[in-house]
C-alpha positions in Angstrom: 136.1 292.6 96.8 137.7 289.4 98.0 140.4 289.7 100.7 143.9 289.1 99.5 145.9 286.3 101.2 149.6 286.4 102.1 152.1 283.9 103.3 155.5 284.5 105.2 158.6 283.7 103.2 161.3 282.6 105.6 164.0 283.2 103.1 163.2 286.8 102.4 161.8 287.3 105.8 158.8 289.0 104.4 155.1 288.5 103.5 154.3 287.6 99.9 150.8 287.7 98.3 149.4 284.3 97.4 148.3 284.0 93.8 145.6 281.4 93.1 146.0 279.2 90.1 143.0 278.5 87.8 142.8 275.0 89.3 142.6 276.4 92.8 139.9 278.9 91.7 137.9 276.1 90.1 138.1 273.9 93.1 137.1 276.7 95.4 134.1 277.5 93.1 133.0 273.8 93.1 133.3 273.6 96.9 131.1 276.7 97.4 128.6 275.3 94.9 128.4 271.9 96.6 128.1 273.5 100.0 125.2 275.6 98.7 123.5 272.5 97.3 123.9 270.5 100.5 122.6 273.4 102.6 119.6 273.8 100.2 118.8 270.1 100.5 119.0 270.2 104.3 116.8 273.3 104.3 114.2 271.8 102.0 114.2 268.5 103.8 113.5 270.2 107.1 110.9 272.4 105.6 109.0 269.4 104.0 109.3 267.3 107.1 108.1 269.8 109.6 105.8 272.0 107.5 102.9 270.9 105.2 102.2 272.4 101.8 98.8 273.9 101.3 97.9 270.8 99.2 99.0 268.4 102.0 97.1 270.4 104.6 94.0 270.1 102.4 94.5 266.3 101.9 95.0 265.8 105.6 91.7 267.7 106.4 89.9 265.5 103.8 91.4 262.3 105.3 90.3 263.4 108.8 86.8 264.0 107.5 86.7 260.6 105.7 87.8 258.9 109.0 85.1 260.7 110.8 82.5 259.8 108.2 83.6 256.1 108.4 83.1 256.2 112.2 79.6 257.6 111.8 78.9 255.0 109.1 80.0 252.3 111.6 77.7 253.6 114.2 74.8 253.6 111.7 75.7 250.0 110.7 75.5 249.0 114.4 72.1 250.6 114.7 70.9 248.8 111.5 72.3 245.5 112.9 70.2 246.0 116.0 67.0 246.7 114.0 67.7 243.6 111.8 68.3 241.5 114.9 64.9 242.6 116.2 63.2 241.7 112.9 65.0 238.3 112.9 63.7 237.7 116.4 60.1 238.5 115.5 60.4 236.3 112.4 61.6 233.3 114.4 59.5 233.7 117.5 56.2 235.3 116.2 55.6 234.9 112.5 57.0 231.4 112.2 55.4 230.3 115.5 52.0 231.4 114.2 52.5 229.6 111.0 54.0 226.6 112.8 57.3 226.7 110.8 60.7 226.0 112.1 62.9 229.1 112.8 65.9 229.7 110.6 69.1 228.1 112.1 71.3 230.6 114.0 74.4 229.4 112.2 72.8 230.1 108.8 71.8 233.7 109.8 75.3 234.5 111.2 77.5 232.6 108.8 80.5 234.5 107.6 81.3 235.8 104.1 83.7 233.7 102.0 87.1 234.7 100.6 90.4 234.6 102.4 91.8 237.7 100.6 88.5 239.4 100.3 89.8 242.6 101.9 93.4 242.5 100.7 92.9 245.6 98.5 92.1 247.6 101.7 95.4 246.9 103.4 98.4 249.2 103.5 96.5 252.4 104.4 96.7 254.4 107.6 93.0 253.7 108.2 93.0 250.1 106.9 91.6 248.7 110.1 88.6 251.1 109.9 88.0 250.4 106.2 88.2 246.6 106.7 86.0 246.6 109.8 83.4 248.7 107.9 83.5 246.5 104.8 83.1 243.4 107.0 80.0 244.8 108.7 78.5 245.9 105.4 79.1 242.4 103.9 77.6 240.7 107.0 74.6 242.9 107.0 74.1 242.4 103.3 74.0 238.7 103.7 71.8 238.7 106.7 69.3 241.0 104.9 69.3 238.7 101.9 68.5 235.7 104.2 65.8 237.7 106.0 64.3 238.7 102.7 64.2 235.1 101.6 62.6 234.2 105.0 59.9 236.8 104.5 59.2 235.4 101.0 58.7 232.0 102.7 56.5 233.5 105.4 54.4 235.3 102.8 53.9 232.0 100.9 53.0 230.2 104.2 50.6 233.0 105.1 48.9 232.7 101.7 48.5 229.0 102.4 47.3 229.6 106.0 43.7 228.8 105.1 44.8 225.5 103.5 47.0 224.8 106.5 44.2 225.5 109.0 41.9 223.2 107.1 44.5 220.5 107.3 45.5 220.6 110.9 43.5 218.1 113.0 40.9 220.1 115.0 37.8 218.0 115.6 37.0 214.8 117.5 37.0 211.7 115.2 33.8 210.4 116.8 30.6 212.4 117.5 30.4 212.9 121.2 28.1 215.8 122.0 27.8 214.9 125.7 31.5 213.8 125.9 30.5 210.4 127.4 32.5 208.6 124.8 35.8 210.1 125.9 37.8 207.3 127.6 41.4 206.7 128.3 43.7 209.6 127.4 47.3 210.2 126.5 49.8 209.1 129.2 50.8 206.2 131.4 47.9 203.7 131.6 47.2 200.1 132.6 47.4 197.9 129.6 44.2 195.8 129.4 45.9 192.7 128.1 49.5 192.8 129.5 48.2 194.2 132.9 51.2 196.5 133.2 51.5 200.2 133.3 52.5 201.4 129.8 52.5 204.6 127.8 49.3 205.1 125.9 50.0 207.4 123.0 46.5 208.3 121.9 42.9 208.9 123.0 40.3 206.2 123.2 36.6 206.9 122.2 34.1 204.2 123.3 31.3 203.7 120.8 29.2 200.8 119.5 30.5 198.8 116.6 29.5 200.5 113.3 29.8 204.1 114.7 31.1 206.4 112.0 34.7 207.7 112.3 35.5 211.1 110.8 38.8 212.4 109.6 39.9 215.4 111.8 41.5 217.5 109.0 42.1 217.7 105.3 44.7 215.3 104.0 45.6 212.2 102.0 45.2 208.6 103.1 48.8 207.4 103.6 48.2 203.8 104.8 45.3 201.4 105.0 46.2 198.3 107.0 44.4 195.2 108.2 46.3 193.4 111.0 45.3 190.6 113.4 47.1 192.3 116.3 48.2 195.7 117.3 46.0 198.4 115.7 43.9 195.9 113.7 42.1 197.6 110.9 43.5 201.1 110.8 44.1 204.1 108.7 46.9 206.7 108.7 46.1 210.1 107.2 48.9 212.5 106.1 47.7 216.1 106.6 50.9 217.8 105.5 52.7 220.5 107.6 54.2 217.7 109.6 50.9 216.3 110.8 49.6 212.7 110.7 46.6 211.1 112.4 46.0 207.4 113.1 42.5 205.7 113.5 42.7 202.2 114.9 40.6 199.1 115.6 38.0 199.8 112.9 35.4 197.2 112.0 35.3 198.5 108.4 37.5 200.8 106.3 35.7 203.0 103.8 38.7 204.7 102.1 41.7 203.6 100.0 45.3 204.4 100.1 46.2 207.7 98.2 42.6 209.0 98.5 42.2 212.7 99.3 39.9 213.4 102.3 38.4 216.5 103.8 37.7 217.2 107.4 34.5 215.5 108.5 34.7 212.8 105.7 33.9 209.2 107.0 37.0 207.0 107.1 35.4 203.9 108.5 33.4 202.4 111.3 34.2 201.7 115.0 35.2 198.1 115.8 37.4 196.0 118.1 39.9 194.5 115.7 43.5 193.9 116.6 44.6 194.1 120.3 41.4 195.5 121.6 39.2 194.5 124.5 36.0 196.4 123.5 34.5 198.4 120.6 36.3 201.7 120.5 38.4 204.0 118.4 42.0 204.6 119.3 43.1 208.0 117.9 46.6 209.4 117.7 48.1 212.7 116.5 51.7 212.8 115.2 53.6 216.0 114.7 57.0 215.8 112.9 57.3 212.1 113.8 56.5 212.6 117.5 53.2 211.4 119.0 51.5 214.2 120.9 48.4 214.5 123.1 45.3 214.6 120.9 43.3 216.5 123.5 45.0 219.7 122.3 43.4 219.3 118.8 39.7 219.3 119.6 39.4 223.1 119.7 37.0 223.4 116.8 34.4 221.2 118.4 34.4 222.4 122.0 33.6 225.4 124.2 36.1 226.4 126.9 34.0 224.5 129.5 33.8 221.4 127.4 37.6 221.6 126.7 38.3 221.7 130.4 35.9 218.8 130.9 37.6 216.7 128.3 41.0 217.4 129.8 39.7 216.2 133.2 38.3 213.0 131.6 41.5 212.3 129.7 43.7 212.7 132.8 41.8 210.0 134.7 44.2 207.1 135.3 41.8 204.4 134.0 42.7 201.4 132.0 43.0 201.8 128.3 41.2 199.6 125.8 44.3 198.6 123.8 
């Protein structure tokens, strides 16, 4: 039972009971109701802020597990990246070296993945940094694996053509020289027979009588047939493919035509002394990717190890060249 309230009447000098009007009773009821609502809201807010519901606890456990799984996935991606890097290294430095192919450019292997807002849909989450980092790694690996797959396709095609390539690479001496007595001036700085100055000699000279047969050193196609009064005189250039060309100079007679297919050991012409030459001989050059290189490294099919060493010694002698 609610306690009664009284007030002191100064006129009658006595206490009188206070009677509440309907308006006062309604106001009091509303005040109690609002106080209850406010207290309930405060209680529920505190409860929801400091205490998780069973569903929230379950979701948090699942999120923690997902973050852990993403971390494990990142570690696995790092390991896959290391394995792929090893494969790329073997591709560039073993397979392509054996097949005499250029390695894939590093900037191509490691080029980024396009798209400014590519990972925009992964932003705004508590673990966005982890999601984006994982996605970037996955995209990068996917692209590198695709490039490596294409590289292996090229390597397989090159390997299938290895026999053709080996037949095309210059590998025999262009003039028969069983006793190696026809080897003369080699690749390097030599005294020029006409100018009488030291000058770079970009080929190998083979001394031989006029009319001695000249053989092509590898399969290919006759690229040029030229007859000049000076320089190389009558000479032939053969394109072997795979970046190789050979030059046969100072011929007395040319026995092939431009565009003709030739196989290793076919006769191109005869030794002579045409052009800027001081005696009958063949001037022979090997060109790889536009650069003239020492022909002595391309006689391996003709020579034993002892003969190869002998020919190197003969080629290194600083004697005067014939052209």
